[in-house]
C-alpha positions in Angstrom: 213.6 -16.7 -94.3 213.5 -15.0 -97.6 212.4 -11.5 -98.6 210.8 -11.0 -102.0 213.0 -9.3 -104.6 210.9 -6.2 -104.5 212.5 -5.1 -101.2 215.5 -3.1 -102.1 218.6 -1.5 -100.6 219.3 -4.3 -98.1 222.4 -2.6 -96.7 223.4 -2.8 -93.1 223.3 -4.8 -89.9 222.3 -3.5 -86.5 224.5 -4.9 -83.7 223.4 -3.4 -80.4 221.6 -0.5 -78.7 223.4 2.4 -77.1 223.1 4.2 -73.8 223.7 7.5 -75.5 220.0 8.0 -75.9 219.8 8.2 -72.1 222.2 11.1 -71.5 220.2 14.1 -72.5 217.0 15.6 -70.9 214.3 16.7 -73.3 214.4 20.5 -73.8 210.8 20.9 -74.8 207.4 20.7 -73.0 204.8 18.0 -73.4 201.6 17.2 -71.8 202.5 15.6 -68.5 200.4 12.8 -67.1 201.6 12.4 -63.5 200.1 9.0 -62.7 202.6 6.8 -64.3 203.8 3.6 -62.6 206.3 4.1 -59.8 209.2 2.9 -62.0 208.5 5.9 -64.3 208.3 8.7 -61.7 208.8 11.5 -64.1 207.6 10.3 -67.5 205.6 12.2 -70.0 203.0 10.8 -72.4 203.2 12.1 -75.9 199.8 13.3 -77.2 199.0 13.1 -80.9 198.4 16.9 -81.3 201.9 17.7 -80.0 205.0 18.0 -82.2 208.6 18.4 -81.1 210.1 18.0 -84.6 208.8 20.2 -87.4 207.0 18.1 -90.0 209.0 19.1 -93.1 208.7 17.6 -96.5 211.3 15.0 -95.4 212.7 14.4 -91.9 215.3 11.7 -91.4 214.1 10.9 -87.9 210.3 10.9 -88.4 209.4 10.3 -92.1 207.9 6.9 -92.6 208.3 4.6 -95.7 204.8 5.6 -96.6 205.7 9.3 -96.4 208.8 8.8 -98.5 206.9 7.0 -101.2 204.6 10.0 -101.6 207.7 12.2 -101.9 209.1 9.8 -104.5 205.9 9.9 -106.5 205.9 13.7 -106.5 209.6 13.8 -107.5 210.4 15.7 -104.3 212.9 13.0 -103.3 214.9 10.3 -105.0 216.2 7.0 -103.7 219.7 8.1 -104.5 219.3 11.3 -102.4 217.7 9.3 -99.6 220.6 6.8 -99.5 223.1 9.7 -99.5 221.4 11.2 -96.5 221.1 7.9 -94.7 224.8 7.1 -95.2 225.8 10.6 -94.2 223.8 10.1 -91.0 225.6 6.8 -90.3 229.0 8.6 -90.8 227.9 11.4 -88.5 226.6 9.4 -85.6 227.5 5.7 -85.7 231.1 6.0 -84.6 231.2 9.8 -84.3 228.9 12.5 -83.0 226.4 10.7 -80.6 228.6 7.6 -81.1 225.6 5.2 -81.2 227.6 2.2 -82.5 224.4 0.7 -83.8 225.8 -0.7 -87.1 228.7 -3.2 -87.3 229.0 -2.9 -91.1 227.5 -1.1 -94.1 227.3 -2.3 -97.7 229.7 -0.4 -100.0 228.5 3.1 -100.7 229.0 2.9 -104.5 227.0 -0.3 -104.7 224.1 1.2 -102.7 224.1 4.3 -104.9 224.1 2.3 -108.1 221.2 0.3 -106.8 219.3 3.5 -105.8 219.9 4.9 -109.3 218.5 1.8 -110.8 215.4 2.0 -108.7 214.9 5.7 -109.5 215.1 4.8 -113.2 212.5 2.1 -112.7 210.2 4.5 -111.0 210.7 7.0 -113.8 209.6 4.2 -116.1 206.5 3.7 -114.0 207.7 0.4 -112.7 207.7 0.1 -108.9 208.4 -3.2 -107.1 206.6 -2.7 -103.8 205.7 -0.2 -101.1 209.3 -0.4 -100.0 210.8 0.5 -103.4 213.9 2.5 -102.7 213.6 2.3 -98.9 216.9 1.6 -97.0 216.4 -0.9 -94.2 218.6 -2.5 -91.5 219.9 -6.0 -91.0 221.2 -7.2 -87.7 224.3 -9.3 -87.5 222.4 -12.6 -86.9 220.9 -13.2 -90.3 222.6 -14.2 -93.5 222.8 -11.7 -96.3 223.9 -12.0 -99.9 227.7 -12.5 -100.0 227.8 -9.9 -102.8 227.0 -7.2 -100.3 230.3 -7.9 -98.5 228.8 -8.1 -95.0 229.8 -11.0 -92.7 227.1 -12.8 -90.7 228.8 -13.2 -87.3 226.1 -12.9 -84.6 228.7 -10.7 -82.9 231.4 -13.4 -83.0 234.9 -12.9 -84.5 234.9 -16.7 -85.1 232.3 -16.3 -87.8 234.0 -13.4 -89.7 234.5 -14.4 -93.3 231.9 -17.2 -93.1 229.8 -17.6 -96.2 226.2 -18.7 -96.5 225.1 -21.6 -98.7 222.5 -19.6 -100.6 221.3 -16.1 -101.4 219.3 -14.9 -98.4 217.9 -11.4 -98.1 217.0 -12.0 -94.5 217.1 -9.2 -91.9 217.1 -8.5 -88.2 216.4 -5.0 -87.0 218.3 -2.5 -85.0 216.0 -0.2 -83.0 218.7 2.4 -82.6 219.4 2.5 -86.3 215.8 3.1 -87.4 215.3 5.7 -84.7 218.5 7.4 -85.6 217.9 7.6 -89.3 220.4 4.9 -90.3 217.5 3.1 -92.0 213.7 3.5 -92.3 212.5 0.0 -91.3 214.0 -3.2 -90.1 213.4 -6.8 -89.6 214.3 -8.6 -86.4 214.4 -11.9 -84.6 213.1 -12.3 -81.0 213.4 -15.2 -78.5 212.2 -13.2 -75.5 212.1 -9.4 -75.8 214.9 -8.7 -78.3 212.5 -6.9 -80.7 209.8 -5.3 -78.4 212.1 -4.1 -75.7 214.6 -2.2 -77.8 211.8 -0.9 -79.9 210.1 0.6 -76.9 213.3 2.4 -75.9 213.7 3.8 -79.4 210.0 5.0 -79.8 209.2 2.5 -82.5 206.3 0.2 -83.4 207.3 -3.5 -83.4 205.8 -6.9 -83.8 206.9 -10.4 -82.9 204.3 -12.6 -84.7 202.9 -16.0 -83.7 205.8 -18.4 -83.7 206.1 -20.3 -87.0 204.4 -17.7 -89.2 207.7 -16.5 -90.8 210.5 -18.8 -92.0 213.7 -18.9 -90.0 215.9 -20.0 -92.9 219.2 -18.1 -92.8 218.8 -17.0 -89.2 221.4 -17.7 -86.5 219.1 -19.5 -84.0 218.7 -19.5 -80.3 215.8 -21.9 -80.0 213.4 -23.2 -82.6 210.5 -23.2 -80.2 210.7 -19.6 -79.1 212.4 -17.7 -82.0 210.4 -15.7 -84.5 211.2 -13.1 -87.2 209.5 -9.8 -86.6 209.9 -6.1 -87.5 210.3 -2.5 -86.3 209.1 0.6 -87.9 208.1 4.2 -87.3 204.4 3.6 -88.1 201.9 0.7 -88.0 201.5 1.0 -91.8 205.2 0.5 -92.4 205.2 -2.3 -89.9 202.3 -4.1 -91.7 204.1 -3.7 -95.1 207.3 -5.2 -93.8 205.5 -8.2 -92.1 203.5 -8.9 -95.3 206.6 -8.8 -97.4 208.5 -11.1 -95.1 206.1 -13.7 -96.4 204.3 -14.1 -93.1 201.8 -16.8 -93.4 198.8 -18.1 -91.4 195.4 -16.9 -90.3 196.8 -13.7 -88.8 197.7 -12.4 -92.3 195.1 -13.7 -94.7 193.5 -10.9 -96.7 196.2 -8.4 -96.1 196.8 -5.9 -93.3 196.4 -2.6 -95.1 192.6 -2.7 -94.6 193.1 -2.6 -90.8 194.9 0.8 -90.9 191.7 2.7 -90.1 192.9 4.5 -86.9 189.6 3.5 -85.3 189.0 1.3 -82.3 185.6 -0.1 -83.5 184.7 -1.8 -80.3 188.1 -3.2 -79.4 188.5 -4.0 -75.7 191.9 -3.8 -73.8 192.8 -5.3 -70.5 195.6 -4.0 -68.3 197.7 -6.0 -65.8 198.4 -2.9 -63.6 196.8 0.4 -63.0 198.5 2.5 -65.6 196.4 5.6 -65.3 198.4 7.6 -67.9 197.4 5.1 -70.6 194.0 4.0 -69.3 192.8 7.6 -69.0 193.6 8.4 -72.6 191.9 5.3 -73.8 188.8 5.7 -71.6 188.5 9.4 -72.6 188.4 8.2 -76.2 185.5 5.9 -75.4 187.6 2.7 -75.5 186.6 -0.1 -73.1 189.4 -0.7 -70.6 189.4 -3.6 -68.2 191.5 -3.5 -65.0 193.0 -5.5 -63.4 193.6 -8.7 -65.4 196.0 -11.4 -64.4 198.7 -13.0 -66.6 201.3 -15.5 -65.4 204.2 -13.8 -63.7 207.6 -13.9 -65.3 208.8 -16.1 -62.5 206.3 -18.7 -63.7 207.8 -19.0 -67.2 211.5 -17.9 -67.0 213.0 -21.1 -65.6 211.3 -23.2 -68.3 212.3 -20.7 -71.0 215.9 -21.1 -69.8 215.7 -24.9 -69.9 214.4 -24.9 -73.4 217.0 -22.5 -74.6 219.8 -24.6 -73.0 218.5 -27.8 -74.7 217.6 -26.4 -78.2 220.5 -24.0 -78.8 223.3 -26.4 -79.5 221.5 -28.6 -82.2 219.9 -25.5 -83.8 223.2 -23.6 -83.9 225.2 -26.6 -85.1 222.7 -27.1 -87.9 223.1 -23.4 -89.0 226.9 -23.8 -89.1 226.5 -26.9 -91.2 224.7 -24.9 -93.9 227.6 -22.5 -94.4 229.9 -22.9 -97.3 232.8 -21.4 -95.3 233.2 -21.2 -91.6 236.2 -21.3 -89.2 234.0 -23.3 -86.7 231.5 -26.0 -87.5 229.8 -26.6 -84.1 229.2 -25.0 -80.7 232.1 -27.0 -79.1 234.5 -25.6 -81.7 233.2 -22.1 -81.1 233.7 -22.3 -77.3 237.3 -23.5 -77.9 237.9 -20.8 -80.4 236.8 -18.2 -77.9 239.2 -19.6 -75.3 242.0 -19.3 -77.8 241.1 -15.7 -78.6 240.2 -14.3 -75.2 241.5 -10.8 -76.1 238.7 -10.3 -78.6 236.0 -12.7 -77.6 236.3 -12.7 -73.8 237.6 -9.2 -72.8 237.8 -8.3 -69.2 234.5 -6.3 -69.4 232.7 -9.5 -70.6 234.9 -12.5 -69.7 232.1 -15.1 -69.6 230.7 -17.5 -72.2 228.7 -19.4 -69.6 225.6 -19.5 -71.8 227.5 -21.4 -74.5 229.3 -23.6 -72.0 226.0 -24.4 -70.2 224.4 -25.4 -73.5 227.3 -27.9 -74.1 226.8 -29.4 -70.6 223.0 -29.6 -70.9 221.7 -32.9 -69.6 218.0 -32.4 -70.5 216.6 -35.1 -72.7 214.4 -34.6 -75.7 211.4 -36.1 -73.8 212.0 -33.7 -70.9 212.2 -30.7 -73.3 209.0 -31.7 -75.1 207.2 -32.0 -71.7 208.6 -28.7 -70.5 207.5 -27.0 -73.8 204.0 -28.4 -73.6 203.6 -27.3 -70.0 204.9 -23.9 -70.8 202.6 -23.4 -73.8 199.6 -24.4 -71.6 200.5 -22.2 -68.7 201.1 -19.1 -70.8 198.5 -19.8 -73.6 195.2 -21.5 -72.8 195.6 -21.1 -69.0 197.1 -17.6 -69.2 196.5 -15.2 -72.1 193.5 -17.0 -73.6 191.8 -17.4 -70.2 192.0 -13.7 -69.5 190.9 -12.7 -73.0 187.8 -15.0 -72.8 186.9 -14.1 -69.2 186.7 -10.4 -69.9 185.9 -10.6 -73.6 189.1 -8.8 -74.5 191.0 -8.4 -77.8 194.4 -7.8 -76.2 196.2 -7.6 -72.8 198.5 -4.6 -72.2 201.5 -4.0 -70.0 204.6 -1.8 -70.0 207.1 -3.0 -72.5 209.7 -3.4 -69.7 207.4 -5.9 -68.0 207.5 -9.7 -68.5 204.7 -9.6 -71.0 207.1 -10.5 -73.9 208.2 -13.6 -71.9 204.6 -14.7 -71.4 203.8 -14.2 -75.1 207.0 -16.1 -76.1 206.1 -18.9 -73.7 202.7 -19.2 -75.3 204.0 -18.8 -78.9 201.6 -15.9 -79.3 202.1 -12.5 -81.0 203.2 -9.4 -79.1 203.4 -5.8 -80.3 204.9 -2.6 -78.9 203.7 0.9 -79.3 205.5 4.2 -78.3 204.0 5.8 -75.2 206.3 8.6 -73.8 209.7 9.7 -72.5 211.4 9.9 -69.1 212.2 13.3 -67.9 215.2 12.0 -65.9 217.1 10.9 -69.0 215.0 11.4 -72.1 214.7 7.7 -72.7 211.5 6.7 -74.6 209.3 3.9 -73.2 206.4 2.0 -74.7 203.4 -0.2 -74.1 203.2 -3.8 -75.2 200.1 -5.9 -76.0 199.6 -9.5 -76.6 196.7 -11.4 -78.2 195.7 -15.0 -78.9 197.5 -17.2 -81.4 197.3 -15.8 -85.0 195.5 -12.7 -83.8 198.1 -10.3 -85.4 195.3 -8.5 -87.2 193.8 -7.4 -83.8 197.2 -6.1 -82.8 197.7 -4.2 -86.0 194.2 -2.7 -85.7 195.0 -1.6 -82.2 198.4 -0.1 -83.3 196.6 1.9 -86.1 194.1 3.3 -83.6 196.8 3.9 -81.1 198.7 6.1 -83.6 195.8 8.5 -83.7 195.9 9.0 -79.9 199.6 8.8 -79.1 202.3 10.6 -81.1 205.5 8.8 -82.0 208.5 11.0 -81.4 212.2 10.1 -81.8 214.5 10.2 -78.8 215.1 13.8 -77.6 218.9 13.6 -77.9 218.5 12.9 -81.6 215.9 15.6 -82.1 218.2 18.2 -80.5 221.2 17.0 -82.6 219.1 17.2 -85.8 217.7 20.7 -84.9 221.3 22.0 -84.3 222.4 20.6 -87.7 219.5 22.5 -89.3 220.3 25.8 -87.7 
């Protein structure tokens, strides 16, 4: 997967989320909607008129790429200054401070600053490359980057340290924690089942996994060709739309551009809910939006076994093919990686995580190509035409919604359909954000972007309270 050259400051890789967001209670009041699902006994929905972080000219936790471009144009901020602040934030909280450990590596500071200076000069010469001109973004350690940046592509494995890609690839996978914490402004991601939408919901971000096959997977360390898709995370629907458009997404869901959908109006959109989420349904109904309840989607138990079988069958050949494209690599196939891990148990199989059963099971997989094809066809039918499409057609809906922690991402992945996540609220018990996810029919990304834009007008996106408090203390 390639990103057009107008995207700049490709600079870091997100590795994992952190439990540190869960350790502080919010210290400010918000409108409380008590009728949340039982798993969220003390959650609060964030209403659009409420603000917990002062909207200054620039805020590292809340400013969007669109906001920053306006500041650039008014000469109130430079790309160089932005990069300095972002790198300082990484130094402050990645391995220190809140100890988020969201980034495994960062491109050299001097290289980033030189790049930022070049982009500032281009802007001064009235030459801007894109809506992301000068915007830092995050790359997860599962997608190949330009070797000149000096960041290994390891997928979290020491065995792939110092491996080199066969071609220049400005591909990215997102880190929800990094964007939420101000380590970057937007990010790209890759999802098989929930790895974009779930962390995004817990970091109060907007996210999209598009219809499978709409974005190239070149340069991506794969899990399964049938379920993987490149997606994105951002602080606003507008930013998310820009990133998806610039990732060269193709297909009916993207024709004509997405910017025209950022109207913040529902315009007759109809939403169905799997469960009785009064806190959300009341907000939508009060705004005059048609809400249908209850609607039935296939349960997670209906799709998880088949998803597991497909992953077991497809992972080894897909992973081996990726390794074959590398110019340099200590291992050349999955079997060699498993053996390498056994020889380096101190780093690869520590006592806290001593198992590599997923890799070993993939090596032992006895599923045939015919069986896998039949399983995939059955899975697509159960989740797609007989699942999501059936509900949408029966109730004349545009999307089906469920909490982001529900199996909705699994159902969407099984169907190969798009799924999006929007921020909803925070938990009083630990300050952890949570979100709502919606899925639509194949290539109906435009519907989901229209919903996200309208959603933004009703529900305010706020960063995790622990980060807000830390930033406010720094400003005192």
